[in-house]
N, C-alpha and C positions, 0 to 999 in steps of 0.2 A: 902543707895542708893542713886544714883543721880536722881533727877526728871528732865525728859526732857520737854524742852520748846515746844510749839505748832512746828511742823514741822522738829524738830532738832533730829536727830538719837545719841543715847548715848548708847556706848559701854558697854555691861556688865561688871563689876568688881568683880574678885572673892577675893579681898583683904580682910582680916578679916573674911571672911567665910570658908575658907578651911586651910588645912596644908600647909606647904610649899611644902613637897614630892608631896602632890596631885596636886598642881599648876603645878609641872614639869611633871605629867603624862599627864594632859591636854596640855600644851605646845608641849609635843611629839606627842599627837595625832592629834592636829591642823596642826603642823608643820609649813611650808610656804605657806599654803593656795593651793597648788597645788597637785590635784589628779592624778593618773594614769587613761589615757583616756578610758582605757578599763573598769576599774572599775567605771567610770561614765556614760559610756554607758550601762553598765549592770544594773543599777539603775533607767534607763529611759525606757518609752514604746512610742512606735509611735500610740498604740489604747490604751490611759488611760482608764481606768475603773471609769469613773465620775457617782456619783449618785447626787440626788438631792441636797445634803448638800455640795456639792463642787462648785456649780455653782450658779449664778443669771441670772436672766431676766432683762435687761435693761429697762427703762421706757419710753415711750413715752411722751413728755411734750409739751405743747404749752408755749412758752417763753412769759413773761411779763417783764415789764420795769426794776425791779429788779432781774430778772433770772440771776445767775452768768455768763452765755454765753454771755448775752446781755451787761453787765456790761464791760466783757472782750472784747466786740467787734467781738464778733465771730457769732453773730446772731442778728436778728432785733425783736423786738416785733410783735408778732403774728405768729412767725414763729415754725414748728414743728421740735423738737429736740430730735434725738436718739444718745447716744454716739458710737462714732466711724464713724459717716456718717454726711454729710454736713447738714446744716438746710434746709428744704424746706418749699414753701409758702403752698403746697397741697401735699397729699399723698393719695394714694390708699392702703385700707387695708382690710383683710379679718378676721373677726371675726370667733375665733376657740373655745373660752373657756370664761366661765363666772362664777363670783361669786358675791355676796354680803357682804361687810364688814363694820366695824366699826373701827374709830380709834380717839384717844383722844390725845394730844401733849401739851405739857409744852408750855406756850406761849412766854416764854422767851428763853428757851434753845432747843426748838422744840423736845426734847426728849419725846418718845412713852412712854406715862404713862399707857393706857390700849388699848387693840387691842382686834378685834374679827374677826376670819376668815369666819365666816358665818351670822354675823350681829345679833346673837342669845344669844350668852354667850361670856362674854368679860373675857380676862386674863390679869391679871395685877391690877392697884388701880383705881377704886374701884373693877372691876371684877365683876362676876356674870351674872345675867340676863338682858340682854339689853333692853328689853320692858317695865320694870320697874325701870330702873335705871334713877336717876335723872339727870345724866350728858347727857341723850339722849332726854330729854324734852326741848321744847320750854319755855322759861321764862317770866313770865308775867311782862310787865313794865307798864309805865304810859298810854300806849296806848293799852294795851291788852298784847296778847301773841306773841311779835314782836321782842323778844331776840333769836337769833338762840341758838342752843344746843353747850355744849363745846365740846361733843363728834361728831365727823362727821361721817354722813352715806355716803357709797360709791359704786358706780357701778364699779366693775372692770371687765376689759376684757383683755384676751391674744389675741393679733392680730398678724396676717401675715402680713408684710409691704412689700408689691408687690414691691415698688420702690427698697427696699433693698435686698429684697429676705431673711428676718430675721425675728425672733419673738421678740415681745415687749409688755409690761404690759403698760395698758392704764387706767386712774381712773377718773371717773366722780364724782365730788362732790361740794357740794355749789351750785356756780351759774350755774355750769355745769350739775347739777343733770337732769334739763329738756332736755337738749341734750341726756343725757344716757337715758333717758326713751323713746325718739325717736329712739334710736339705739335699744333698747328693742324690740320697736315695729317692726322696719323691722327684726331683726334675729328671731323673733316670727311667722312673717308672711312668711319667704321664708327660715329660718333653718339655723342653726350652721354651718359654714364651706360651705354652699352654696349661700353666698351671699358678695357682696363688698360694701364698702362706699367710699365715696371721703370725706377726711378730709380737713376743711379750717377753718375759723375763723370769728368771728364779734367782732367789737370794740365797747365798751360800756364805758361810764362814771359815774363813782361812787363818792362818797364824797371824795375818796384819790387821783382821778385822773382817766386817762383811763386804762382799763383793757381788756383783750381778752378772750371770750369764745369761745369752739369749735363748729363747725357746720358740720354736717353729712347729706350727700346727698346718695342716692343708686345710684350704678353705674354699667355698665355692665363690665364683664370681661370673657376672655375666660375661657373654661371648664379646659385647662393645668394650668392656673394660680390657680384654686380652687383646682385642683390635686397637684400641689405644695405645697399648704397652708397644705393639710391633710397630706402630706407625711412630711412637716416639722415637725408638731406637735407630729406626731406618731414615727418618725425615730432619731429624733436631740433631745439630751438632751444639748448639748452646744448649746448657742446662738450667 
């Protein structure tokens, strides 16, 4: 079998895998690649039956200096990015759902090694109880417990992005956890799907240069906007 290089499409080869007469049968089925229009239309639907396994929710991200869109000149550091829409300096969002999660990735490949959808039980390597897992603990160094866990705790929200009239997932972790706790407080006081916040950013300076953290501030929106958020999350599967 021919191994494909990155971004290279390799056509499958049946050579050596099936008999010659079977290859002919395959060729007859494929033909010249043109199907009858009626046959094609009969196989498609204007109202597809999508379920949760068929779609993904795009992530709302705060651009950093090394973010792909920034490197490609499509966005500036500190802007909010949602695939399919123009980057924005500020956005209005309505929190519509929430969960706590944990995630541990390989430092080199960024492959997910272990994941917990509820921050309690991990699936993967090492997996198991998150509270007692060494990967979730701060490591003691020369100046005390100052080395962060290899497994990252996250606050994850499903947001209705008012500016785009779309749903998006937003995660608060590491340096953004404090902002996540502030958003948790706002939601606890005002209610899920009953409040809106303005997203902006704050620039910080770290050992590796400047970086940006999210800023959330409560803001007022019309009741129609909150109703649209509720309708979106209850009625739409496709984002």
